[in-house]
One Martini backbone bead per residue (centre of mass of N, CA, C, O) as a GRO file, in nm:
protein
   98
    1MET     BB    1   0.051   0.069  -0.008
    2LEU     BB    2   0.295   0.264  -0.039
    3ASP     BB    3   0.270   0.269  -0.374
    4ALA     BB    4   0.003   0.401  -0.370
    5SER     BB    5  -0.237   0.584  -0.466
    6PRO     BB    6  -0.484   0.785  -0.349
    7GLU     BB    7  -0.708   0.648  -0.519
    8GLU     BB    8  -0.651   0.360  -0.426
    9LEU     BB    9  -0.694   0.412  -0.123
   10ASP     BB   10  -0.987   0.502  -0.150
   11ARG     BB   11  -1.097   0.243  -0.275
   12HIS     BB   12  -1.009   0.059  -0.046
   13ARG     BB   13  -1.164   0.199   0.179
   14LEU     BB   14  -1.441   0.162   0.050
   15ALA     BB   15  -1.438  -0.147   0.033
   16LEU     BB   16  -1.410  -0.196   0.337
   17ARG     BB   17  -1.677  -0.058   0.411
   18VAL     BB   18  -1.865  -0.241   0.242
   19ALA     BB   19  -1.777  -0.510   0.372
   20ARG     BB   20  -1.867  -0.436   0.659
   21GLN     BB   21  -2.166  -0.382   0.595
   22ASN     BB   22  -2.224  -0.669   0.488
   23ARG     BB   23  -2.157  -0.821   0.751
   24LEU     BB   24  -2.364  -0.676   0.932
   25GLU     BB   25  -2.612  -0.765   0.769
   26LEU     BB   26  -2.570  -1.066   0.804
   27ILE     BB   27  -2.571  -1.077   1.109
   28SER     BB   28  -2.848  -0.951   1.143
   29ARG     BB   29  -3.013  -1.162   0.987
   30SER     BB   30  -2.924  -1.410   1.145
   31THR     BB   31  -3.014  -1.313   1.433
   32ASP     BB   32  -3.308  -1.264   1.358
   33HIS     BB   33  -3.371  -1.557   1.282
   34LEU     BB   34  -3.303  -1.679   1.553
   35MET     BB   35  -3.506  -1.506   1.723
   36ALA     BB   36  -3.760  -1.601   1.569
   37ARG     BB   37  -3.727  -1.904   1.653
   38MET     BB   38  -3.732  -1.847   1.960
   39ASP     BB   39  -4.006  -1.710   1.976
   40ALA     BB   40  -4.164  -1.949   1.870
   41ALA     BB   41  -4.081  -2.149   2.090
   42ALA     BB   42  -4.200  -1.984   2.326
   43GLY     BB   43  -4.489  -1.980   2.220
   44THR     BB   44  -4.526  -2.288   2.219
   45ALA     BB   45  -4.470  -2.335   2.516
   46ASN     BB   46  -4.696  -2.150   2.622
   47THR     BB   47  -4.931  -2.323   2.485
   48LYS     BB   48  -4.808  -2.595   2.656
   49ALA     BB   49  -4.833  -2.556   2.978
   50LEU     BB   50  -5.026  -2.778   3.068
   51LEU     BB   51  -4.848  -3.034   2.966
   52HIS     BB   52  -4.567  -2.846   3.022
   53PRO     BB   53  -4.480  -2.676   3.298
   54THR     BB   54  -4.148  -2.631   3.250
   55ALA     BB   55  -4.097  -2.529   2.957
   56PRO     BB   56  -4.151  -2.222   2.947
   57ARG     BB   57  -3.931  -2.134   3.142
   58ALA     BB   58  -3.686  -2.255   2.990
   59VAL     BB   59  -3.726  -2.125   2.712
   60VAL     BB   60  -3.755  -1.828   2.796
   61HIS     BB   61  -3.488  -1.807   2.940
   62SER     BB   62  -3.314  -1.870   2.698
   63ARG     BB   63  -3.415  -1.647   2.516
   64ASN     BB   64  -3.334  -1.410   2.703
   65HIS     BB   65  -3.037  -1.477   2.712
   66VAL     BB   66  -2.982  -1.448   2.409
   67ALA     BB   67  -3.099  -1.161   2.374
   68THR     BB   68  -2.886  -1.028   2.547
   69ALA     BB   69  -2.639  -1.119   2.386
   70VAL     BB   70  -2.722  -0.988   2.116
   71THR     BB   71  -2.746  -0.697   2.219
   72GLU     BB   72  -2.447  -0.680   2.303
   73PHE     BB   73  -2.330  -0.746   2.031
   74TYR     BB   74  -2.458  -0.510   1.877
   75GLY     BB   75  -2.320  -0.290   2.045
   76ARG     BB   76  -2.025  -0.364   1.951
   77LEU     BB   77  -2.112  -0.317   1.632
   78GLY     BB   78  -2.338  -0.071   1.616
   79ILE     BB   79  -2.616  -0.197   1.654
   80GLU     BB   80  -2.959  -0.084   1.664
   81ARG     BB   81  -3.112  -0.292   1.905
   82GLY     BB   82  -3.399  -0.433   2.069
   83ARG     BB   83  -3.515  -0.649   2.341
   84GLN     BB   84  -3.778  -0.813   2.475
   85ALA     BB   85  -3.891  -0.966   2.732
   86LEU     BB   86  -4.024  -1.263   2.825
   87GLU     BB   87  -4.296  -1.459   2.943
   88ALA     BB   88  -4.397  -1.714   3.124
   89ARG     BB   89  -4.632  -1.951   3.143
   90ARG     BB   90  -4.839  -2.053   3.373
   91TRP     BB   91  -5.004  -2.321   3.474
   92VAL     BB   92  -5.233  -2.183   3.626
   93ASP     BB   93  -5.326  -2.013   3.382
   94ALA     BB   94  -5.384  -2.252   3.192
   95ALA     BB   95  -5.594  -2.388   3.378
   96ALA     BB   96  -5.794  -2.147   3.405
   97GLU     BB   97  -5.875  -2.148   3.100
   98VAL     BB   98  -5.999  -2.450   3.114
   0.00000   0.00000   0.00000
């Protein structure tokens, strides 16, 4: 790079910036897909709270733990997004609805 012209350095700098943005977008899409799958799993576990009383708490706890880690990871990368914690459906609440 020492022998490169200023135009070449600018093009290289621009290419690095574009490559970084593409990686950030890929990371964002991948983690959004992961979180959507975990949200769906938590929703399914909550709907089956009557049959499997401990599942909602475990699944929702895992989802919230991963969401916290993803949010922290996003912060380190400079991606602005937040995730709200979910609540596990209690067996008593499921039984009361039946």
